[in-house]
ZADO-1210 file (C-alpha; in nm, 4 decimals, padded with zeros to 6 digits):
<atoms>
<atom x="09.2485" y="09.6283" z="04.5298" code="MET" pos="1"/>
<atom x="09.2394" y="09.4814" z="04.8759" code="LYS" pos="2"/>
<atom x="09.0147" y="09.1921" z="04.9531" code="GLN" pos="3"/>
<atom x="08.6544" y="09.2978" z="04.9989" code="ILE" pos="4"/>
<atom x="08.5332" y="09.2260" z="05.3486" code="ASN" pos="5"/>
<atom x="08.2625" y="09.3558" z="05.5828" code="ASP" pos="6"/>
<atom x="08.5023" y="09.6002" z="05.7467" code="ASP" pos="7"/>
<atom x="08.5867" y="09.7654" z="05.4145" code="LEU" pos="8"/>
<atom x="08.2184" y="09.7782" z="05.3138" code="LEU" pos="9"/>
<atom x="08.1234" y="09.9306" z="05.6501" code="ASN" pos="10"/>
<atom x="08.3906" y="10.1971" z="05.6058" code="LYS" pos="11"/>
<atom x="08.2390" y="10.2686" z="05.2632" code="TYR" pos="12"/>
<atom x="07.8919" y="10.3045" z="05.4159" code="ILE" pos="13"/>
<atom x="08.0238" y="10.5285" z="05.6952" code="ASP" pos="14"/>
<atom x="08.2192" y="10.7454" z="05.4472" code="GLY" pos="15"/>
<atom x="08.5607" y="10.6645" z="05.5917" code="GLU" pos="16"/>
<atom x="08.7365" y="10.5735" z="05.2632" code="LEU" pos="17"/>
<atom x="08.9535" y="10.7941" z="05.0456" code="THR" pos="18"/>
<atom x="08.8350" y="10.8925" z="04.6972" code="ARG" pos="19"/>
<atom x="09.0744" y="10.6426" z="04.5344" code="GLN" pos="20"/>
<atom x="08.9508" y="10.3573" z="04.7585" code="GLU" pos="21"/>
<atom x="08.5892" y="10.4482" z="04.6816" code="ILE" pos="22"/>
<atom x="08.6539" y="10.4386" z="04.3077" code="ASP" pos="23"/>
<atom x="08.8287" y="10.0994" z="04.3303" code="GLU" pos="24"/>
<atom x="08.5535" y="09.9548" z="04.5505" code="LEU" pos="25"/>
<atom x="08.2731" y="10.0797" z="04.3244" code="GLU" pos="26"/>
<atom x="08.4463" y="09.9317" z="04.0197" code="TYR" pos="27"/>
<atom x="08.4911" y="09.5963" z="04.1956" code="PHE" pos="28"/>
<atom x="08.1282" y="09.5939" z="04.3202" code="ILE" pos="29"/>
<atom x="07.9988" y="09.6691" z="03.9656" code="SER" pos="30"/>
<atom x="08.1790" y="09.3561" z="03.8404" code="THR" pos="31"/>
<atom x="08.0909" y="09.1260" z="04.1338" code="ASP" pos="32"/>
<atom x="07.7173" y="09.0733" z="04.2073" code="PRO" pos="33"/>
<atom x="07.7803" y="08.8928" z="04.5410" code="SER" pos="34"/>
<atom x="07.9723" y="09.1938" z="04.6750" code="SER" pos="35"/>
<atom x="07.6856" y="09.4193" z="04.5624" code="LEU" pos="36"/>
<atom x="07.4378" y="09.2020" z="04.7548" code="GLU" pos="37"/>
<atom x="07.6612" y="09.2110" z="05.0614" code="LYS" pos="38"/>
<atom x="07.6828" y="09.5926" z="05.0388" code="LEU" pos="39"/>
<atom x="07.3025" y="09.6242" z="05.0080" code="LYS" pos="40"/>
<atom x="07.2568" y="09.3995" z="05.3121" code="THR" pos="41"/>
<atom x="07.5038" y="09.6001" z="05.5200" code="LEU" pos="42"/>
<atom x="07.3364" y="09.9287" z="05.4147" code="LYS" pos="43"/>
<atom x="06.9990" y="09.7917" z="05.5217" code="MET" pos="44"/>
<atom x="07.1415" y="09.6820" z="05.8598" code="VAL" pos="45"/>
<atom x="07.2996" y="10.0264" z="05.9026" code="ASP" pos="46"/>
<atom x="06.9670" y="10.2016" z="05.8326" code="GLU" pos="47"/>
<atom x="06.7777" y="09.9753" z="06.0719" code="VAL" pos="48"/>
<atom x="07.0322" y="10.0359" z="06.3448" code="LEU" pos="49"/>
<atom x="07.0151" y="10.4130" z="06.2943" code="LYS" pos="50"/>
<atom x="06.6354" y="10.4087" z="06.3218" code="LYS" pos="51"/>
<atom x="06.6373" y="10.1874" z="06.6278" code="MET" pos="52"/>
<atom x="06.5385" y="10.3479" z="06.9561" code="GLN" pos="53"/>
<atom x="06.8141" y="10.3321" z="07.2153" code="ARG" pos="54"/>
<atom x="06.7425" y="10.2524" z="07.5746" code="ASP" pos="55"/>
<atom x="06.9170" y="10.4757" z="07.8217" code="LYS" pos="56"/>
<atom x="07.0909" y="10.3337" z="08.1229" code="ALA" pos="57"/>
<atom x="06.9477" y="10.4418" z="08.4580" code="PRO" pos="58"/>
<atom x="07.1039" y="10.7586" z="08.5938" code="ALA" pos="59"/>
<atom x="07.2538" y="10.5907" z="08.8993" code="ASN" pos="60"/>
<atom x="07.3719" y="10.2627" z="08.7451" code="VAL" pos="61"/>
<atom x="07.7390" y="10.3251" z="08.8301" code="THR" pos="62"/>
<atom x="07.6543" y="10.4114" z="09.1888" code="LYS" pos="63"/>
<atom x="07.4431" y="10.0956" z="09.2288" code="ARG" pos="64"/>
<atom x="07.7125" y="09.8681" z="09.0846" code="VAL" pos="65"/>
<atom x="07.9827" y="10.0211" z="09.3056" code="MET" pos="66"/>
<atom x="07.7627" y="09.9882" z="09.6142" code="SER" pos="67"/>
<atom x="07.7078" y="09.6186" z="09.5357" code="GLN" pos="68"/>
<atom x="08.0819" y="09.5658" z="09.5003" code="ILE" pos="69"/>
<atom x="08.1630" y="09.7422" z="09.8270" code="THR" pos="70"/>
<atom x="07.8850" y="09.5622" z="10.0128" code="SER" pos="71"/>
<atom x="08.0295" y="09.2275" z="09.9023" code="ALA" pos="72"/>
<atom x="08.3626" y="09.3096" z="10.0683" code="ILE" pos="73"/>
<atom x="08.3580" y="09.2640" z="10.4475" code="PRO" pos="74"/>
<atom x="08.3821" y="09.5770" z="10.6644" code="ASP" pos="75"/>
<atom x="08.7027" y="09.4640" z="10.8296" code="LYS" pos="76"/>
<atom x="08.8830" y="09.5196" z="10.4975" code="TYR" pos="77"/>
<atom x="08.7261" y="09.8600" z="10.4445" code="ASN" pos="78"/>
<atom x="08.8308" y="09.9979" z="10.7835" code="LYS" pos="79"/>
<atom x="09.1616" y="09.8385" z="10.8683" code="ASN" pos="80"/>
<atom x="09.3959" y="10.0666" z="11.0624" code="HIS" pos="81"/>
<atom x="09.6396" y="09.7887" z="11.1442" code="PHE" pos="82"/>
<atom x="09.8834" y="09.8941" z="10.8733" code="PHE" pos="83"/>
<atom x="09.8876" y="10.2584" z="10.9897" code="VAL" pos="84"/>
<atom x="09.9588" y="10.1512" z="11.3481" code="ILE" pos="85"/>
<atom x="10.2501" y="09.9319" z="11.2387" code="ILE" pos="86"/>
<atom x="10.4040" y="10.2074" z="11.0246" code="ILE" pos="87"/>
<atom x="10.3719" y="10.4537" z="11.3144" code="SER" pos="88"/>
<atom x="10.5412" y="10.2057" z="11.5442" code="PHE" pos="89"/>
<atom x="10.8309" y="10.1648" z="11.2989" code="PHE" pos="90"/>
<atom x="10.8756" y="10.5402" z="11.2608" code="VAL" pos="91"/>
<atom x="10.8865" y="10.5886" z="11.6381" code="LEU" pos="92"/>
<atom x="11.1354" y="10.3041" z="11.6722" code="THR" pos="93"/>
<atom x="11.3641" y="10.4539" z="11.4070" code="ILE" pos="94"/>
<atom x="11.3458" y="10.7965" z="11.5730" code="ILE" pos="95"/>
<atom x="11.4323" y="10.6384" z="11.9068" code="GLY" pos="96"/>
<atom x="11.7260" y="10.4463" z="11.7647" code="LEU" pos="97"/>
<atom x="11.8628" y="10.7515" z="11.5859" code="LEU" pos="98"/>
<atom x="11.8353" y="10.9610" z="11.8993" code="SER" pos="99"/>
<atom x="12.0134" y="10.6911" z="12.1013" code="TYR" pos="100"/>
<atom x="12.2945" y="10.6714" z="11.8482" code="ILE" pos="101"/>
<atom x="12.3381" y="11.0482" z="11.8290" code="LEU" pos="102"/>
<atom x="12.3303" y="11.1026" z="12.2054" code="THR" pos="103"/>
<atom x="12.5785" y="10.8265" z="12.2742" code="SER" pos="104"/>
<atom x="12.8291" y="10.9650" z="12.0222" code="TYR" pos="105"/>
<atom x="13.1547" y="11.0813" z="12.1799" code="VAL" pos="106"/>
<atom x="13.3615" y="11.3001" z="11.9466" code="PRO" pos="107"/>
<atom x="13.7222" y="11.1953" z="11.8977" code="SER" pos="108"/>
<atom x="14.0172" y="11.4285" z="11.9311" code="GLN" pos="109"/>
<atom x="14.0976" y="11.4086" z="11.5572" code="ASN" pos="110"/>
<atom x="13.7753" y="11.5709" z="11.4290" code="THR" pos="111"/>
<atom x="13.7567" y="11.9347" z="11.3284" code="SER" pos="112"/>
<atom x="13.6024" y="12.1992" z="11.5515" code="SER" pos="113"/>
<atom x="13.3194" y="12.2627" z="11.3018" code="TYR" pos="114"/>
<atom x="13.2016" y="11.9002" z="11.3066" code="SER" pos="115"/>
<atom x="13.2277" y="11.8986" z="11.6884" code="ASN" pos="116"/>
<atom x="12.9998" y="12.2015" z="11.7174" code="THR" pos="117"/>
<atom x="12.7446" y="12.0543" z="11.4759" code="VAL" pos="118"/>
<atom x="12.7377" y="11.7224" z="11.6623" code="ILE" pos="119"/>
<atom x="12.7155" y="11.9007" z="11.9955" code="GLU" pos="120"/>
<atom x="12.4174" y="12.1037" z="11.8694" code="LYS" pos="121"/>
<atom x="12.2472" y="11.7862" z="11.7449" code="ILE" pos="122"/>
<atom x="12.3129" y="11.6130" z="12.0762" code="ASN" pos="123"/>
<atom x="12.1772" y="11.9119" z="12.2688" code="LEU" pos="124"/>
<atom x="11.8630" y="11.9210" z="12.0530" code="PHE" pos="125"/>
<atom x="11.7990" y="11.5492" z="12.0936" code="ILE" pos="126"/>
<atom x="11.8674" y="11.5488" z="12.4662" code="LEU" pos="127"/>
<atom x="11.6283" y="11.8372" z="12.5198" code="SER" pos="128"/>
<atom x="11.3514" y="11.6943" z="12.2976" code="GLY" pos="129"/>
<atom x="11.3719" y="11.3177" z="12.3190" code="VAL" pos="130"/>
<atom x="11.5785" y="11.2614" z="12.6299" code="GLY" pos="131"/>
<atom x="11.3315" y="11.0405" z="12.8142" code="GLN" pos="132"/>
<atom x="11.2973" y="10.7956" z="12.5286" code="PHE" pos="133"/>
<atom x="11.6730" y="10.7555" z="12.5038" code="THR" pos="134"/>
<atom x="11.6949" y="10.6817" z="12.8746" code="SER" pos="135"/>
<atom x="11.4485" y="10.3951" z="12.8280" code="ILE" pos="136"/>
<atom x="11.6503" y="10.2281" z="12.5512" code="ILE" pos="137"/>
<atom x="11.9882" y="10.3348" z="12.6872" code="GLY" pos="138"/>
<atom x="11.9968" y="10.0714" z="12.9603" code="GLY" pos="139"/>
<atom x="12.1004" y="09.7089" z="12.9573" code="ASN" pos="140"/>
<atom x="11.7624" y="09.6014" z="12.8214" code="ASN" pos="141"/>
<atom x="11.8295" y="09.7492" z="12.4776" code="PHE" pos="142"/>
<atom x="11.8992" y="09.4099" z="12.3158" code="HIS" pos="143"/>
<atom x="11.5848" y="09.2640" z="12.4683" code="LEU" pos="144"/>
<atom x="11.3808" y="09.5521" z="12.3288" code="ILE" pos="145"/>
<atom x="11.5313" y="09.5158" z="11.9811" code="VAL" pos="146"/>
<atom x="11.4681" y="09.1397" z="11.9832" code="ALA" pos="147"/>
<atom x="11.1074" y="09.1993" z="12.0877" code="SER" pos="148"/>
<atom x="11.0625" y="09.4529" z="11.8108" code="ILE" pos="149"/>
<atom x="11.2017" y="09.2115" z="11.5524" code="MET" pos="150"/>
<atom x="10.9655" y="08.9403" z="11.6752" code="LEU" pos="151"/>
<atom x="10.6731" y="09.1799" z="11.6455" code="ILE" pos="152"/>
<atom x="10.7887" y="09.2775" z="11.2958" code="VAL" pos="153"/>
<atom x="10.8071" y="08.9152" z="11.1832" code="MET" pos="154"/>
<atom x="10.4577" y="08.8382" z="11.3180" code="PHE" pos="155"/>
<atom x="10.3241" y="09.1558" z="11.1613" code="THR" pos="156"/>
<atom x="10.4660" y="09.0709" z="10.8206" code="ILE" pos="157"/>
<atom x="10.3247" y="08.7189" z="10.8422" code="TYR" pos="158"/>
<atom x="09.9753" y="08.8384" z="10.9351" code="PHE" pos="159"/>
<atom x="09.9896" y="09.1143" z="10.6753" code="LEU" pos="160"/>
<atom x="10.0633" y="08.8630" z="10.3987" code="PHE" pos="161"/>
<atom x="09.7948" y="08.6251" z="10.5249" code="GLU" pos="162"/>
<atom x="09.5433" y="08.9080" z="10.5382" code="SER" pos="163"/>
<atom x="09.6363" y="09.0098" z="10.1846" code="HIS" pos="164"/>
<atom x="09.5979" y="08.6541" z="10.0537" code="LYS" pos="165"/>
<atom x="09.2600" y="08.6188" z="10.2231" code="SER" pos="166"/>
<atom x="09.1423" y="08.9520" z="10.0852" code="PHE" pos="167"/>
<atom x="09.2599" y="08.8586" z="09.7360" code="LYS" pos="168"/>
<atom x="09.0721" y="08.5272" z="09.7486" code="LYS" pos="169"/>
<atom x="08.7518" y="08.7008" z="09.8610" code="LYS" pos="170"/>
<atom x="08.7895" y="08.9672" z="09.5942" code="LEU" pos="171"/>
<atom x="08.8421" y="08.7025" z="09.3271" code="ASP" pos="172"/>
<atom x="08.5299" y="08.5195" z="09.4432" code="SER" pos="173"/>
<atom x="08.3289" y="08.8442" z="09.4136" code="VAL" pos="174"/>
<atom x="08.4653" y="08.9312" z="09.0703" code="VAL" pos="175"/>
<atom x="08.4364" y="08.5844" z="08.9182" code="HIS" pos="176"/>
</atoms>
């Protein structure tokens, strides 16, 4: 038989043992008076706990706790659209660069007629839809614009990481 412990006795009280385990435990308890006393004590505790009146948690306890957590976090972290603006800026930049590259493509004489017609259709679509944007970046100032964008990206990444670290510190101070 396994060693008798409180866990095994509680399983016996709760009826979670197999018939063979029950028989072995009852035999061991009949030969060991200290185990019998322990079993009686655990049965008494179980009965007292079953008779005990349980207090119910208030109906809105989860809502109150969550409102306290959100009120502890400053509003600037709850409503920060900075990240969305930066992502939008990157998407527009990529679209502009792709349109510039596709409109400045000059097909070579070695390419097939099918690929020429596809590229011509793409060029026509881009020139009709995004032509003004390509004229802005198509000039001599293209390198200046790209350098400015990279500078903005580096500052954005720096401030994004700093904002994240600050938010994490404040969140840790609220939690702990």
